[in-house]
C-alpha positions in Angstrom: 0.0 0.0 0.0 2.7 2.5 -0.8 1.6 6.0 -1.3 1.1 9.1 1.0 0.7 8.6 4.7 -1.3 11.7 5.7 -1.4 12.3 9.4 -4.2 14.1 11.4 -4.9 14.8 15.0 -8.5 15.4 14.1 -8.1 19.1 14.5 -9.0 21.8 11.9 -5.4 22.8 11.7 -4.4 19.3 10.6 -7.0 19.3 7.9 -5.3 22.1 6.1 -3.1 19.5 4.4 -6.0 17.6 3.0 -6.7 19.5 -0.2 -3.1 19.8 -1.3 -2.4 16.2 -0.5 -5.4 15.2 -2.5 -4.1 17.2 -5.4 -0.6 15.7 -5.1 -1.9 12.2 -4.9 -4.0 12.8 -8.0 -1.0 14.1 -9.9 1.4 11.4 -8.8 -1.3 8.7 -9.0 -0.7 7.6 -5.4 -3.2 6.4 -2.8 -3.5 8.2 0.5 -3.7 6.5 3.8 -5.1 8.7 6.6 -3.6 8.0 9.9 -4.4 9.4 13.5 -2.4 8.5 16.5 -4.4 8.0 19.7 -1.7 8.9 22.2 -1.2 6.7 25.2 -1.0 9.2 28.1 -0.2 8.4 31.7 -3.3 8.8 33.8 -3.3 9.3 37.5 -6.8 8.4 38.8 -6.5 10.3 42.1 -5.2 13.8 43.0 -5.3 14.3 46.7 -8.9 13.7 47.7 -10.3 14.2 44.2 -11.3 11.2 42.2 -11.3 11.0 38.3 -12.8 8.5 36.0 -10.4 6.7 33.8 -11.2 7.3 30.3 -12.9 4.4 28.4 -10.2 3.6 25.8 -12.5 1.5 23.7 -15.1 4.2 23.4 -12.4 6.9 22.7 -10.9 4.7 20.0 -14.4 4.1 18.5 -15.0 7.9 18.5 -11.7 8.6 16.8 -12.3 5.9 14.1 -15.7 7.4 13.4 -14.2 10.8 13.0 -11.3 9.6 11.0 -13.7 7.8 8.6 -15.6 11.0 8.1 -12.4 13.0 7.4 -11.3 10.2 4.9 -14.5 10.9 3.1 -13.5 14.5 2.6 -10.3 13.3 0.7 -12.4 11.5 -1.9 -11.4 8.5 -3.9 -7.6 9.0 -3.4 -8.0 8.0 0.3 -8.0 4.1 0.2 -7.4 3.4 3.9 -7.6 5.1 7.2 -6.3 3.9 10.5 -6.2 4.9 14.2 -2.9 3.8 15.8 -2.1 3.9 19.5 1.3 4.9 20.8 3.0 6.8 23.6 5.5 8.4 21.2 3.4 10.0 18.4 6.4 10.9 16.0 7.9 7.3 16.4 4.4 5.8 15.7 4.1 7.8 12.5 7.7 6.9 11.3 7.2 3.3 12.2 3.9 3.1 10.4 5.3 4.8 7.3 8.2 2.3 7.2 5.9 -0.7 7.8 3.6 0.1 4.9 6.4 1.2 2.6 5.0 4.8 2.2 6.4 7.0 -0.5 5.8 10.2 1.5 4.6 11.3 4.8 2.4 14.5 4.8 1.2 16.6 7.7 0.1 20.1 8.6 2.2 21.9 11.2 0.7 23.8 14.1 3.2 26.6 13.8 4.0 26.8 17.5 7.1 28.8 18.5 8.8 30.0 21.7 7.7 28.5 25.0 4.7 26.7 23.5 7.0 24.8 21.2 9.4 24.1 23.9 6.7 22.8 26.2 4.6 20.9 23.6 7.4 19.9 21.3 7.1 19.5 17.5 5.9 16.2 16.1 6.7 17.5 12.6 10.3 18.3 13.5 10.9 14.8 15.0 9.2 13.1 12.0 11.4 15.1 9.6 14.5 14.0 11.5 13.6 10.3 11.8 11.4 9.3 8.9 13.1 7.3 6.1 10.9 8.7 3.3 10.4 12.4 2.3 8.1 14.4 4.6 5.9 17.1 3.2 4.8 19.8 5.6 2.0 22.3 5.3 2.7 25.3 7.7 0.0 27.7 8.7 -0.6 30.6 6.3 1.3 33.8 7.3 
């Protein structure tokens, strides 16, 4: 299933890459696989005397799969597959998946964070660019 692995975090910002990736896939006659990474986050069920309910992972995954299928429909006929993956390290999960399926490209929209926000939140795109073994196409926010 070589082609373009297009990543999304289901946000509006990540969907910025959809139209240009669809055009690129049509021109290069490549299929698109839409991928979302459901991040494994450590969860502390208690904080002092407060109790929290552990999120239902199966329901969360089902919600993500439904949303991803809806987004895949926006890509049209070039999107042949969509998949929700789980991983503690989002950039690694993206790179590993691209390698596993033999992708020709990885494409993603960047959030355009800088300064302290980037330092605290990191940059998935930057890490993917450094570690992917295929070309990575980035779509930054408009100026």
